CHARMM internal coordinates of N, CA and C (Angstrom, degrees):
IC EDIT
DIST 1 N 1 CA 1.4414
DIST 1 CA 1 C 1.5336
ANGL 1 N 1 CA 1 C 108.18
DIST 1 C 2 N 1.3058
ANGL 1 CA 1 C 2 N 116.55
DIHE 1 N 1 CA 1 C 2 N 132.18
DIST 2 N 2 CA 1.4552
ANGL 1 C 2 N 2 CA 122.19
DIHE 1 CA 1 C 2 N 2 CA -179.82
DIST 2 CA 2 C 1.5277
ANGL 2 N 2 CA 2 C 110.63
DIHE 1 C 2 N 2 CA 2 C -78.00
DIST 2 C 3 N 1.3166
ANGL 2 CA 2 C 3 N 115.18
DIHE 2 N 2 CA 2 C 3 N 145.57
DIST 3 N 3 CA 1.4581
ANGL 2 C 3 N 3 CA 120.44
DIHE 2 CA 2 C 3 N 3 CA 176.80
DIST 3 CA 3 C 1.5353
ANGL 3 N 3 CA 3 C 109.10
DIHE 2 C 3 N 3 CA 3 C -84.73
DIST 3 C 4 N 1.3102
ANGL 3 CA 3 C 4 N 116.22
DIHE 3 N 3 CA 3 C 4 N 169.80
DIST 4 N 4 CA 1.4635
ANGL 3 C 4 N 4 CA 120.10
DIHE 3 CA 3 C 4 N 4 CA 176.56
DIST 4 CA 4 C 1.5245
ANGL 4 N 4 CA 4 C 109.49
DIHE 3 C 4 N 4 CA 4 C -59.49
DIST 4 C 5 N 1.3036
ANGL 4 CA 4 C 5 N 116.22
DIHE 4 N 4 CA 4 C 5 N -43.54
DIST 5 N 5 CA 1.4658
ANGL 4 C 5 N 5 CA 120.32
DIHE 4 CA 4 C 5 N 5 CA 179.42
DIST 5 CA 5 C 1.5162
ANGL 5 N 5 CA 5 C 112.45
DIHE 4 C 5 N 5 CA 5 C -59.89
DIST 5 C 6 N 1.3201
ANGL 5 CA 5 C 6 N 117.06
DIHE 5 N 5 CA 5 C 6 N -42.50
DIST 6 N 6 CA 1.4677
ANGL 5 C 6 N 6 CA 120.85
DIHE 5 CA 5 C 6 N 6 CA 178.30
DIST 6 CA 6 C 1.5225
ANGL 6 N 6 CA 6 C 110.80
DIHE 5 C 6 N 6 CA 6 C -64.71
DIST 6 C 7 N 1.3285
ANGL 6 CA 6 C 7 N 116.81
DIHE 6 N 6 CA 6 C 7 N -38.50
DIST 7 N 7 CA 1.4669
ANGL 6 C 7 N 7 CA 119.85
DIHE 6 CA 6 C 7 N 7 CA 178.59
DIST 7 CA 7 C 1.5205
ANGL 7 N 7 CA 7 C 111.51
DIHE 6 C 7 N 7 CA 7 C -68.59
DIST 7 C 8 N 1.3357
ANGL 7 CA 7 C 8 N 117.48
DIHE 7 N 7 CA 7 C 8 N -37.71
DIST 8 N 8 CA 1.4648
ANGL 7 C 8 N 8 CA 120.66
DIHE 7 CA 7 C 8 N 8 CA 176.64
DIST 8 CA 8 C 1.5274
ANGL 8 N 8 CA 8 C 109.50
DIHE 7 C 8 N 8 CA 8 C -63.41
DIST 8 C 9 N 1.3167
ANGL 8 CA 8 C 9 N 116.41
DIHE 8 N 8 CA 8 C 9 N -46.50
DIST 9 N 9 CA 1.4690
ANGL 8 C 9 N 9 CA 119.58
DIHE 8 CA 8 C 9 N 9 CA -179.26
DIST 9 CA 9 C 1.5210
ANGL 9 N 9 CA 9 C 110.99
DIHE 8 C 9 N 9 CA 9 C -62.19
DIST 9 C 10 N 1.3071
ANGL 9 CA 9 C 10 N 117.18
DIHE 9 N 9 CA 9 C 10 N -45.24
DIST 10 N 10 CA 1.4566
ANGL 9 C 10 N 10 CA 121.01
DIHE 9 CA 9 C 10 N 10 CA 179.86
DIST 10 CA 10 C 1.5261
ANGL 10 N 10 CA 10 C 111.22
DIHE 9 C 10 N 10 CA 10 C -60.69
DIST 10 C 11 N 1.3255
ANGL 10 CA 10 C 11 N 116.89
DIHE 10 N 10 CA 10 C 11 N -44.86
DIST 11 N 11 CA 1.4657
ANGL 10 C 11 N 11 CA 120.98
DIHE 10 CA 10 C 11 N 11 CA 179.65
DIST 11 CA 11 C 1.5245
ANGL 11 N 11 CA 11 C 110.76
DIHE 10 C 11 N 11 CA 11 C -66.19
DIST 11 C 12 N 1.3243
ANGL 11 CA 11 C 12 N 117.21
DIHE 11 N 11 CA 11 C 12 N -38.77
DIST 12 N 12 CA 1.4633
ANGL 11 C 12 N 12 CA 121.11
DIHE 11 CA 11 C 12 N 12 CA 178.60
DIST 12 CA 12 C 1.5262
ANGL 12 N 12 CA 12 C 110.64
DIHE 11 C 12 N 12 CA 12 C -62.85
DIST 12 C 13 N 1.3135
ANGL 12 CA 12 C 13 N 115.99
DIHE 12 N 12 CA 12 C 13 N -46.34
DIST 13 N 13 CA 1.4601
ANGL 12 C 13 N 13 CA 119.96
DIHE 12 CA 12 C 13 N 13 CA 179.26
DIST 13 CA 13 C 1.5215
ANGL 13 N 13 CA 13 C 111.42
DIHE 12 C 13 N 13 CA 13 C -65.14
DIST 13 C 14 N 1.3310
ANGL 13 CA 13 C 14 N 117.18
DIHE 13 N 13 CA 13 C 14 N -40.04
DIST 14 N 14 CA 1.4639
ANGL 13 C 14 N 14 CA 121.04
DIHE 13 CA 13 C 14 N 14 CA 178.29
DIST 14 CA 14 C 1.5283
ANGL 14 N 14 CA 14 C 111.26
DIHE 13 C 14 N 14 CA 14 C -63.63
DIST 14 C 15 N 1.3301
ANGL 14 CA 14 C 15 N 116.47
DIHE 14 N 14 CA 14 C 15 N -30.59
DIST 15 N 15 CA 1.4642
ANGL 14 C 15 N 15 CA 121.47
DIHE 14 CA 14 C 15 N 15 CA 178.89
DIST 15 CA 15 C 1.5331
ANGL 15 N 15 CA 15 C 111.37
DIHE 14 C 15 N 15 CA 15 C -82.23
DIST 15 C 16 N 1.3228
ANGL 15 CA 15 C 16 N 116.66
DIHE 15 N 15 CA 15 C 16 N -4.21
DIST 16 N 16 CA 1.4552
ANGL 15 C 16 N 16 CA 120.77
DIHE 15 CA 15 C 16 N 16 CA 178.85
DIST 16 CA 16 C 1.5186
ANGL 16 N 16 CA 16 C 113.81
DIHE 15 C 16 N 16 CA 16 C 74.42
DIST 16 C 17 N 1.3312
ANGL 16 CA 16 C 17 N 116.55
DIHE 16 N 16 CA 16 C 17 N 27.17
DIST 17 N 17 CA 1.4541
ANGL 16 C 17 N 17 CA 121.14
DIHE 16 CA 16 C 17 N 17 CA -178.65
DIST 17 CA 17 C 1.5262
ANGL 17 N 17 CA 17 C 111.55
DIHE 16 C 17 N 17 CA 17 C -105.43
DIST 17 C 18 N 1.3156
ANGL 17 CA 17 C 18 N 115.63
DIHE 17 N 17 CA 17 C 18 N 143.23
DIST 18 N 18 CA 1.4570
ANGL 17 C 18 N 18 CA 120.56
DIHE 17 CA 17 C 18 N 18 CA 169.00
DIST 18 CA 18 C 1.5192
ANGL 18 N 18 CA 18 C 107.44
DIHE 17 C 18 N 18 CA 18 C -82.24
DIST 18 C 19 N 1.3107
ANGL 18 CA 18 C 19 N 116.58
DIHE 18 N 18 CA 18 C 19 N 169.90
DIST 19 N 19 CA 1.4659
ANGL 18 C 19 N 19 CA 119.16
DIHE 18 CA 18 C 19 N 19 CA 175.03
DIST 19 CA 19 C 1.5270
ANGL 19 N 19 CA 19 C 109.75
DIHE 18 C 19 N 19 CA 19 C -59.64
DIST 19 C 20 N 1.3262
ANGL 19 CA 19 C 20 N 116.29
DIHE 19 N 19 CA 19 C 20 N -42.54
DIST 20 N 20 CA 1.4586
ANGL 19 C 20 N 20 CA 120.04
DIHE 19 CA 19 C 20 N 20 CA 179.65
DIST 20 CA 20 C 1.5238
ANGL 20 N 20 CA 20 C 110.70
DIHE 19 C 20 N 20 CA 20 C -64.97
DIST 20 C 21 N 1.3133
ANGL 20 CA 20 C 21 N 116.98
DIHE 20 N 20 CA 20 C 21 N -40.40
DIST 21 N 21 CA 1.4590
ANGL 20 C 21 N 21 CA 120.31
DIHE 20 CA 20 C 21 N 21 CA 177.54
DIST 21 CA 21 C 1.5172
ANGL 21 N 21 CA 21 C 112.38
DIHE 20 C 21 N 21 CA 21 C -60.05
DIST 21 C 22 N 1.3206
ANGL 21 CA 21 C 22 N 116.38
DIHE 21 N 21 CA 21 C 22 N -41.82
DIST 22 N 22 CA 1.4633
ANGL 21 C 22 N 22 CA 120.26
DIHE 21 CA 21 C 22 N 22 CA 177.42
DIST 22 CA 22 C 1.5201
ANGL 22 N 22 CA 22 C 110.33
DIHE 21 C 22 N 22 CA 22 C -66.74
DIST 22 C 23 N 1.3233
ANGL 22 CA 22 C 23 N 116.42
DIHE 22 N 22 CA 22 C 23 N -42.26
DIST 23 N 23 CA 1.4603
ANGL 22 C 23 N 23 CA 120.24
DIHE 22 CA 22 C 23 N 23 CA 179.19
DIST 23 CA 23 C 1.5313
ANGL 23 N 23 CA 23 C 110.74
DIHE 22 C 23 N 23 CA 23 C -59.42
DIST 23 C 24 N 1.3201
ANGL 23 CA 23 C 24 N 116.88
DIHE 23 N 23 CA 23 C 24 N -44.08
DIST 24 N 24 CA 1.4686
ANGL 23 C 24 N 24 CA 121.11
DIHE 23 CA 23 C 24 N 24 CA 179.22
DIST 24 CA 24 C 1.5257
ANGL 24 N 24 CA 24 C 110.00
DIHE 23 C 24 N 24 CA 24 C -63.87
DIST 24 C 25 N 1.3264
ANGL 24 CA 24 C 25 N 116.93
DIHE 24 N 24 CA 24 C 25 N -44.52
DIST 25 N 25 CA 1.4655
ANGL 24 C 25 N 25 CA 120.82
DIHE 24 CA 24 C 25 N 25 CA -179.38
DIST 25 CA 25 C 1.5254
ANGL 25 N 25 CA 25 C 111.75
DIHE 24 C 25 N 25 CA 25 C -61.53
DIST 25 C 26 N 1.3218
ANGL 25 CA 25 C 26 N 116.95
DIHE 25 N 25 CA 25 C 26 N -29.62
DIST 26 N 26 CA 1.4615
ANGL 25 C 26 N 26 CA 121.63
DIHE 25 CA 25 C 26 N 26 CA -179.13
DIST 26 CA 26 C 1.5219
ANGL 26 N 26 CA 26 C 112.67
DIHE 25 C 26 N 26 CA 26 C -93.68
DIST 26 C 27 N 1.3300
ANGL 26 CA 26 C 27 N 116.87
DIHE 26 N 26 CA 26 C 27 N -3.71
DIST 27 N 27 CA 1.4569
ANGL 26 C 27 N 27 CA 120.01
DIHE 26 CA 26 C 27 N 27 CA 180.00
DIST 27 CA 27 C 1.5176
ANGL 27 N 27 CA 27 C 113.66
DIHE 26 C 27 N 27 CA 27 C 76.08
DIST 27 C 28 N 1.3238
ANGL 27 CA 27 C 28 N 116.30
DIHE 27 N 27 CA 27 C 28 N 26.37
DIST 28 N 28 CA 1.4612
ANGL 27 C 28 N 28 CA 120.63
DIHE 27 CA 27 C 28 N 28 CA 178.54
DIST 28 CA 28 C 1.5225
ANGL 28 N 28 CA 28 C 109.06
DIHE 27 C 28 N 28 CA 28 C -87.97
DIST 28 C 29 N 1.3066
ANGL 28 CA 28 C 29 N 117.21
DIHE 28 N 28 CA 28 C 29 N 154.37
DIST 29 N 29 CA 1.4531
ANGL 28 C 29 N 29 CA 121.20
DIHE 28 CA 28 C 29 N 29 CA -177.31
DIST 29 CA 29 C 1.5185
ANGL 29 N 29 CA 29 C 114.50
DIHE 28 C 29 N 29 CA 29 C -71.37
DIST 29 C 30 N 1.3276
ANGL 29 CA 29 C 30 N 116.59
DIHE 29 N 29 CA 29 C 30 N -29.91
DIST 30 N 30 CA 1.4639
ANGL 29 C 30 N 30 CA 119.37
DIHE 29 CA 29 C 30 N 30 CA -177.76
DIST 30 CA 30 C 1.5273
ANGL 30 N 30 CA 30 C 109.51
DIHE 29 C 30 N 30 CA 30 C -155.12
DIST 30 C 31 N 1.3111
ANGL 30 CA 30 C 31 N 114.32
DIHE 30 N 30 CA 30 C 31 N 172.89
DIST 31 N 31 CA 1.4564
ANGL 30 C 31 N 31 CA 119.57
DIHE 30 CA 30 C 31 N 31 CA -179.67
DIST 31 CA 31 C 1.5264
ANGL 31 N 31 CA 31 C 113.29
DIHE 30 C 31 N 31 CA 31 C -79.45
DIST 31 C 32 N 1.3251
ANGL 31 CA 31 C 32 N 117.08
DIHE 31 N 31 CA 31 C 32 N -8.56
DIST 32 N 32 CA 1.4666
ANGL 31 C 32 N 32 CA 119.31
DIHE 31 CA 31 C 32 N 32 CA -176.18
DIST 32 CA 32 C 1.5230
ANGL 32 N 32 CA 32 C 112.51
DIHE 31 C 32 N 32 CA 32 C -62.03
DIST 32 C 33 N 1.3209
ANGL 32 CA 32 C 33 N 117.74
DIHE 32 N 32 CA 32 C 33 N -33.11
DIST 33 N 33 CA 1.4643
ANGL 32 C 33 N 33 CA 120.26
DIHE 32 CA 32 C 33 N 33 CA 177.86
DIST 33 CA 33 C 1.5179
ANGL 33 N 33 CA 33 C 110.17
DIHE 32 C 33 N 33 CA 33 C -65.01
DIST 33 C 34 N 1.3227
ANGL 33 CA 33 C 34 N 117.22
DIHE 33 N 33 CA 33 C 34 N -44.54
DIST 34 N 34 CA 1.4657
ANGL 33 C 34 N 34 CA 121.31
DIHE 33 CA 33 C 34 N 34 CA 178.61
DIST 34 CA 34 C 1.5242
ANGL 34 N 34 CA 34 C 109.65
DIHE 33 C 34 N 34 CA 34 C -62.72
DIST 34 C 35 N 1.3215
ANGL 34 CA 34 C 35 N 117.24
DIHE 34 N 34 CA 34 C 35 N -42.01
DIST 35 N 35 CA 1.4711
ANGL 34 C 35 N 35 CA 121.27
DIHE 34 CA 34 C 35 N 35 CA 178.97
DIST 35 CA 35 C 1.5291
ANGL 35 N 35 CA 35 C 110.19
DIHE 34 C 35 N 35 CA 35 C -60.14
DIST 35 C 36 N 1.3394
ANGL 35 CA 35 C 36 N 117.26
DIHE 35 N 35 CA 35 C 36 N -42.64
DIST 36 N 36 CA 1.4708
ANGL 35 C 36 N 36 CA 119.88
DIHE 35 CA 35 C 36 N 36 CA 179.17
DIST 36 CA 36 C 1.5196
ANGL 36 N 36 CA 36 C 111.41
DIHE 35 C 36 N 36 CA 36 C -65.27
DIST 36 C 37 N 1.3400
ANGL 36 CA 36 C 37 N 117.65
DIHE 36 N 36 CA 36 C 37 N -37.62
DIST 37 N 37 CA 1.4657
ANGL 36 C 37 N 37 CA 120.19
DIHE 36 CA 36 C 37 N 37 CA 176.09
DIST 37 CA 37 C 1.5144
ANGL 37 N 37 CA 37 C 110.03
DIHE 36 C 37 N 37 CA 37 C -61.41
DIST 37 C 38 N 1.3374
ANGL 37 CA 37 C 38 N 115.97
DIHE 37 N 37 CA 37 C 38 N -47.23
DIST 38 N 38 CA 1.4650
ANGL 37 C 38 N 38 CA 120.39
DIHE 37 CA 37 C 38 N 38 CA -176.65
DIST 38 CA 38 C 1.5207
ANGL 38 N 38 CA 38 C 112.72
DIHE 37 C 38 N 38 CA 38 C -66.22
DIST 38 C 39 N 1.3054
ANGL 38 CA 38 C 39 N 116.90
DIHE 38 N 38 CA 38 C 39 N -25.13
DIST 39 N 39 CA 1.4674
ANGL 38 C 39 N 39 CA 121.50
DIHE 38 CA 38 C 39 N 39 CA 177.67
DIST 39 CA 39 C 1.5286
ANGL 39 N 39 CA 39 C 111.76
DIHE 38 C 39 N 39 CA 39 C -92.07
DIST 39 C 40 N 1.3309
ANGL 39 CA 39 C 40 N 116.79
DIHE 39 N 39 CA 39 C 40 N 4.45
DIST 40 N 40 CA 1.4708
ANGL 39 C 40 N 40 CA 122.39
DIHE 39 CA 39 C 40 N 40 CA -178.62
DIST 40 CA 40 C 1.5218
ANGL 40 N 40 CA 40 C 112.62
DIHE 39 C 40 N 40 CA 40 C 58.06
DIST 40 C 41 N 1.3412
ANGL 40 CA 40 C 41 N 116.07
DIHE 40 N 40 CA 40 C 41 N 29.88
DIST 41 N 41 CA 1.4552
ANGL 40 C 41 N 41 CA 120.62
DIHE 40 CA 40 C 41 N 41 CA 175.11
DIST 41 CA 41 C 1.5301
ANGL 41 N 41 CA 41 C 110.62
DIHE 40 C 41 N 41 CA 41 C -80.33
DIST 41 C 42 N 1.3176
ANGL 41 CA 41 C 42 N 116.15
DIHE 41 N 41 CA 41 C 42 N -26.40
DIST 42 N 42 CA 1.4519
ANGL 41 C 42 N 42 CA 123.64
DIHE 41 CA 41 C 42 N 42 CA 174.25
DIST 42 CA 42 C 1.5255
ANGL 42 N 42 CA 42 C 106.77
DIHE 41 C 42 N 42 CA 42 C -158.49
DIST 42 C 43 N 1.3113
ANGL 42 CA 42 C 43 N 116.71
DIHE 42 N 42 CA 42 C 43 N 175.86
DIST 43 N 43 CA 1.4643
ANGL 42 C 43 N 43 CA 120.41
DIHE 42 CA 42 C 43 N 43 CA -175.86
DIST 43 CA 43 C 1.5212
ANGL 43 N 43 CA 43 C 110.50
DIHE 42 C 43 N 43 CA 43 C -127.62
DIST 43 C 44 N 1.3201
ANGL 43 CA 43 C 44 N 115.91
DIHE 43 N 43 CA 43 C 44 N 155.29
DIST 44 N 44 CA 1.4643
ANGL 43 C 44 N 44 CA 118.54
DIHE 43 CA 43 C 44 N 44 CA 177.31
DIST 44 CA 44 C 1.5284
ANGL 44 N 44 CA 44 C 109.71
DIHE 43 C 44 N 44 CA 44 C -62.23
DIST 44 C 45 N 1.3255
ANGL 44 CA 44 C 45 N 117.15
DIHE 44 N 44 CA 44 C 45 N 145.11
DIST 45 N 45 CA 1.4645
ANGL 44 C 45 N 45 CA 119.26
DIHE 44 CA 44 C 45 N 45 CA 176.11
DIST 45 CA 45 C 1.5317
ANGL 45 N 45 CA 45 C 110.49
DIHE 44 C 45 N 45 CA 45 C -60.16
DIST 45 C 46 N 1.3001
ANGL 45 CA 45 C 46 N 116.68
DIHE 45 N 45 CA 45 C 46 N 139.94
DIST 46 N 46 CA 1.4638
ANGL 45 C 46 N 46 CA 121.71
DIHE 45 CA 45 C 46 N 46 CA -178.74
DIST 46 CA 46 C 1.5230
ANGL 46 N 46 CA 46 C 110.68
DIHE 45 C 46 N 46 CA 46 C -53.60
DIST 46 C 47 N 1.3353
ANGL 46 CA 46 C 47 N 117.18
DIHE 46 N 46 CA 46 C 47 N -40.05
DIST 47 N 47 CA 1.4641
ANGL 46 C 47 N 47 CA 119.97
DIHE 46 CA 46 C 47 N 47 CA -177.72
DIST 47 CA 47 C 1.5268
ANGL 47 N 47 CA 47 C 112.78
DIHE 46 C 47 N 47 CA 47 C -64.82
DIST 47 C 48 N 1.3457
ANGL 47 CA 47 C 48 N 117.73
DIHE 47 N 47 CA 47 C 48 N -16.48
DIST 48 N 48 CA 1.4678
ANGL 47 C 48 N 48 CA 121.56
DIHE 47 CA 47 C 48 N 48 CA -179.14
DIST 48 CA 48 C 1.5215
ANGL 48 N 48 CA 48 C 113.91
DIHE 47 C 48 N 48 CA 48 C -102.86
DIST 48 C 49 N 1.3224
ANGL 48 CA 48 C 49 N 117.93
DIHE 48 N 48 CA 48 C 49 N -1.06
DIST 49 N 49 CA 1.4637
ANGL 48 C 49 N 49 CA 119.92
DIHE 48 CA 48 C 49 N 49 CA -176.46
DIST 49 CA 49 C 1.5257
ANGL 49 N 49 CA 49 C 112.88
DIHE 48 C 49 N 49 CA 49 C -61.94
DIST 49 C 50 N 1.3215
ANGL 49 CA 49 C 50 N 117.95
DIHE 49 N 49 CA 49 C 50 N -38.35
DIST 50 N 50 CA 1.4640
ANGL 49 C 50 N 50 CA 120.16
DIHE 49 CA 49 C 50 N 50 CA -179.38
DIST 50 CA 50 C 1.5256
ANGL 50 N 50 CA 50 C 110.96
DIHE 49 C 50 N 50 CA 50 C -65.03
DIST 50 C 51 N 1.3256
ANGL 50 CA 50 C 51 N 117.02
DIHE 50 N 50 CA 50 C 51 N -40.19
DIST 51 N 51 CA 1.4664
ANGL 50 C 51 N 51 CA 120.60
DIHE 50 CA 50 C 51 N 51 CA 178.54
DIST 51 CA 51 C 1.5272
ANGL 51 N 51 CA 51 C 109.82
DIHE 50 C 51 N 51 CA 51 C -66.99
DIST 51 C 52 N 1.3254
ANGL 51 CA 51 C 52 N 116.88
DIHE 51 N 51 CA 51 C 52 N -44.84
DIST 52 N 52 CA 1.4624
ANGL 51 C 52 N 52 CA 121.44
DIHE 51 CA 51 C 52 N 52 CA 178.36
DIST 52 CA 52 C 1.5220
ANGL 52 N 52 CA 52 C 110.51
DIHE 51 C 52 N 52 CA 52 C -58.57
DIST 52 C 53 N 1.3168
ANGL 52 CA 52 C 53 N 116.68
DIHE 52 N 52 CA 52 C 53 N -48.06
DIST 53 N 53 CA 1.4639
ANGL 52 C 53 N 53 CA 120.82
DIHE 52 CA 52 C 53 N 53 CA 179.32
DIST 53 CA 53 C 1.5301
ANGL 53 N 53 CA 53 C 110.89
DIHE 52 C 53 N 53 CA 53 C -61.31
DIST 53 C 54 N 1.3168
ANGL 53 CA 53 C 54 N 117.04
DIHE 53 N 53 CA 53 C 54 N -39.32
DIST 54 N 54 CA 1.4549
ANGL 53 C 54 N 54 CA 120.57
DIHE 53 CA 53 C 54 N 54 CA 179.06
DIST 54 CA 54 C 1.5166
ANGL 54 N 54 CA 54 C 112.50
DIHE 53 C 54 N 54 CA 54 C -63.69
DIST 54 C 55 N 1.3145
ANGL 54 CA 54 C 55 N 116.75
DIHE 54 N 54 CA 54 C 55 N -44.28
DIST 55 N 55 CA 1.4665
ANGL 54 C 55 N 55 CA 120.81
DIHE 54 CA 54 C 55 N 55 CA 178.55
DIST 55 CA 55 C 1.5253
ANGL 55 N 55 CA 55 C 110.19
DIHE 54 C 55 N 55 CA 55 C -63.22
DIST 55 C 56 N 1.3261
ANGL 55 CA 55 C 56 N 116.68
DIHE 55 N 55 CA 55 C 56 N -39.27
DIST 56 N 56 CA 1.4704
ANGL 55 C 56 N 56 CA 121.17
DIHE 55 CA 55 C 56 N 56 CA -178.69
DIST 56 CA 56 C 1.5282
ANGL 56 N 56 CA 56 C 112.66
DIHE 55 C 56 N 56 CA 56 C -83.20
DIST 56 C 57 N 1.3223
ANGL 56 CA 56 C 57 N 116.34
DIHE 56 N 56 CA 56 C 57 N -7.14
DIST 57 N 57 CA 1.4627
ANGL 56 C 57 N 57 CA 122.98
DIHE 56 CA 56 C 57 N 57 CA 179.89
DIST 57 CA 57 C 1.5312
ANGL 57 N 57 CA 57 C 112.20
DIHE 56 C 57 N 57 CA 57 C 59.22
DIST 57 C 58 N 1.3312
ANGL 57 CA 57 C 58 N 114.38
DIHE 57 N 57 CA 57 C 58 N 45.35
DIST 58 N 58 CA 1.4613
ANGL 57 C 58 N 58 CA 122.27
DIHE 57 CA 57 C 58 N 58 CA 175.51
DIST 58 CA 58 C 1.5257
ANGL 58 N 58 CA 58 C 107.64
DIHE 57 C 58 N 58 CA 58 C -134.48
DIST 58 C 59 N 1.3029
ANGL 58 CA 58 C 59 N 117.16
DIHE 58 N 58 CA 58 C 59 N 170.41
DIST 59 N 59 CA 1.4618
ANGL 58 C 59 N 59 CA 119.93
DIHE 58 CA 58 C 59 N 59 CA 176.89
DIST 59 CA 59 C 1.5266
ANGL 59 N 59 CA 59 C 110.00
DIHE 58 C 59 N 59 CA 59 C -85.21
DIST 59 C 60 N 1.3119
ANGL 59 CA 59 C 60 N 115.27
DIHE 59 N 59 CA 59 C 60 N 155.43
DIST 60 N 60 CA 1.4651
ANGL 59 C 60 N 60 CA 120.12
DIHE 59 CA 59 C 60 N 60 CA 174.83
DIST 60 CA 60 C 1.5198
ANGL 60 N 60 CA 60 C 109.25
DIHE 59 C 60 N 60 CA 60 C -58.87
DIST 60 C 61 N 1.3184
ANGL 60 CA 60 C 61 N 116.38
DIHE 60 N 60 CA 60 C 61 N -41.50
DIST 61 N 61 CA 1.4670
ANGL 60 C 61 N 61 CA 120.35
DIHE 60 CA 60 C 61 N 61 CA -178.91
DIST 61 CA 61 C 1.5285
ANGL 61 N 61 CA 61 C 111.66
DIHE 60 C 61 N 61 CA 61 C -59.30
DIST 61 C 62 N 1.3275
ANGL 61 CA 61 C 62 N 116.93
DIHE 61 N 61 CA 61 C 62 N -37.80
DIST 62 N 62 CA 1.4656
ANGL 61 C 62 N 62 CA 118.63
DIHE 61 CA 61 C 62 N 62 CA -179.42
DIST 62 CA 62 C 1.5218
ANGL 62 N 62 CA 62 C 112.20
DIHE 61 C 62 N 62 CA 62 C -67.99
DIST 62 C 63 N 1.3232
ANGL 62 CA 62 C 63 N 117.28
DIHE 62 N 62 CA 62 C 63 N -24.04
DIST 63 N 63 CA 1.4654
ANGL 62 C 63 N 63 CA 120.35
DIHE 62 CA 62 C 63 N 63 CA 177.15
DIST 63 CA 63 C 1.5159
ANGL 63 N 63 CA 63 C 112.61
DIHE 62 C 63 N 63 CA 63 C -80.51
DIST 63 C 64 N 1.3305
ANGL 63 CA 63 C 64 N 117.28
DIHE 63 N 63 CA 63 C 64 N -37.08
DIST 64 N 64 CA 1.4599
ANGL 63 C 64 N 64 CA 119.99
DIHE 63 CA 63 C 64 N 64 CA -170.51
DIST 64 CA 64 C 1.5244
ANGL 64 N 64 CA 64 C 115.07
DIHE 63 C 64 N 64 CA 64 C -108.13
DIST 64 C 65 N 1.2920
ANGL 64 CA 64 C 65 N 118.19
DIHE 64 N 64 CA 64 C 65 N -2.16
DIST 65 N 65 CA 1.4644
ANGL 64 C 65 N 65 CA 119.39
DIHE 64 CA 64 C 65 N 65 CA -176.03
DIST 65 CA 65 C 1.5252
ANGL 65 N 65 CA 65 C 110.89
DIHE 64 C 65 N 65 CA 65 C -59.60
DIST 65 C 66 N 1.3035
ANGL 65 CA 65 C 66 N 115.09
DIHE 65 N 65 CA 65 C 66 N 147.00
DIST 66 N 66 CA 1.4623
ANGL 65 C 66 N 66 CA 120.22
DIHE 65 CA 65 C 66 N 66 CA -177.30
DIST 66 CA 66 C 1.5160
ANGL 66 N 66 CA 66 C 112.87
DIHE 65 C 66 N 66 CA 66 C -92.01
DIST 66 C 67 N 1.3144
ANGL 66 CA 66 C 67 N 117.74
DIHE 66 N 66 CA 66 C 67 N -15.46
DIST 67 N 67 CA 1.4611
ANGL 66 C 67 N 67 CA 120.03
DIHE 66 CA 66 C 67 N 67 CA -177.92
DIST 67 CA 67 C 1.5296
ANGL 67 N 67 CA 67 C 109.83
DIHE 66 C 67 N 67 CA 67 C -120.20
DIST 67 C 68 N 1.3101
ANGL 67 CA 67 C 68 N 114.10
DIHE 67 N 67 CA 67 C 68 N 156.96
DIST 68 N 68 CA 1.4633
ANGL 67 C 68 N 68 CA 120.70
DIHE 67 CA 67 C 68 N 68 CA 176.98
DIST 68 CA 68 C 1.4905
ANGL 68 N 68 CA 68 C 109.82
DIHE 67 C 68 N 68 CA 68 C -137.03
END
COOR INIT
IC SEED 1 N 1 CA 1 C
IC BUILD
Protein backbone atom coordinates (compact mmCIF):
# COMPACT_ATOMS: atom_id res chain seq x y z
CA UNK A 1 0.00 0.00 0.00
CA UNK A 2 1.38 3.40 -0.97
CA UNK A 3 1.76 6.13 1.62
CA UNK A 4 0.44 9.66 1.18
CA UNK A 5 3.98 10.81 0.50
CA UNK A 6 4.47 8.19 -2.20
CA UNK A 7 1.18 9.20 -3.83
CA UNK A 8 2.16 12.89 -3.75
CA UNK A 9 5.52 12.10 -5.34
CA UNK A 10 3.97 9.90 -8.00
CA UNK A 11 1.36 12.54 -8.87
CA UNK A 12 4.01 15.28 -8.93
CA UNK A 13 6.20 13.30 -11.29
CA UNK A 14 3.21 12.41 -13.49
CA UNK A 15 2.40 16.13 -13.69
CA UNK A 16 5.97 16.81 -14.82
CA UNK A 17 6.79 18.97 -11.81
CA UNK A 18 9.97 19.15 -9.79
CA UNK A 19 9.71 19.54 -6.04
CA UNK A 20 10.61 23.20 -6.49
CA UNK A 21 8.01 23.58 -9.22
CA UNK A 22 5.33 22.19 -6.93
CA UNK A 23 6.51 24.40 -4.08
CA UNK A 24 6.28 27.49 -6.30
CA UNK A 25 2.83 26.49 -7.57
CA UNK A 26 1.64 26.15 -3.96
CA UNK A 27 3.27 29.38 -2.80
CA UNK A 28 5.70 27.64 -0.47
CA UNK A 29 9.04 29.23 0.34
CA UNK A 30 11.16 26.23 -0.62
CA UNK A 31 11.05 22.66 -1.78
CA UNK A 32 11.89 21.31 1.67
CA UNK A 33 8.22 21.17 2.65
CA UNK A 34 7.40 19.08 -0.42
CA UNK A 35 10.39 16.82 0.33
CA UNK A 36 9.12 16.27 3.89
CA UNK A 37 5.65 15.39 2.57
CA UNK A 38 7.12 12.90 0.12
CA UNK A 39 9.18 11.30 2.88
CA UNK A 40 6.09 11.08 5.14
CA UNK A 41 7.87 13.20 7.74
CA UNK A 42 4.79 15.44 7.86
CA UNK A 43 1.63 15.92 5.83
CA UNK A 44 0.05 18.76 3.90
CA UNK A 45 -2.43 20.78 5.96
CA UNK A 46 -5.98 19.54 5.40
CA UNK A 47 -7.06 23.04 4.35
CA UNK A 48 -4.53 22.89 1.46
CA UNK A 49 -5.36 19.44 0.10
CA UNK A 50 -7.79 20.75 -2.52
CA UNK A 51 -5.20 23.19 -3.88
CA UNK A 52 -2.50 20.50 -3.88
CA UNK A 53 -4.79 18.07 -5.69
CA UNK A 54 -5.69 20.77 -8.21
CA UNK A 55 -2.07 21.56 -9.01
CA UNK A 56 -1.32 17.83 -9.38
CA UNK A 57 -4.52 17.30 -11.40
CA UNK A 58 -5.73 14.46 -9.18
CA UNK A 59 -8.56 14.11 -6.70
CA UNK A 60 -8.12 14.70 -2.99
CA UNK A 61 -9.36 11.16 -2.44
CA UNK A 62 -6.59 9.73 -4.60
CA UNK A 63 -4.01 11.45 -2.40
CA UNK A 64 -5.40 10.45 0.98
CA UNK A 65 -7.14 7.13 0.43
CA UNK A 66 -6.12 4.39 2.80
CA UNK A 67 -6.60 1.47 0.43
CA UNK A 68 -5.26 0.61 -2.99
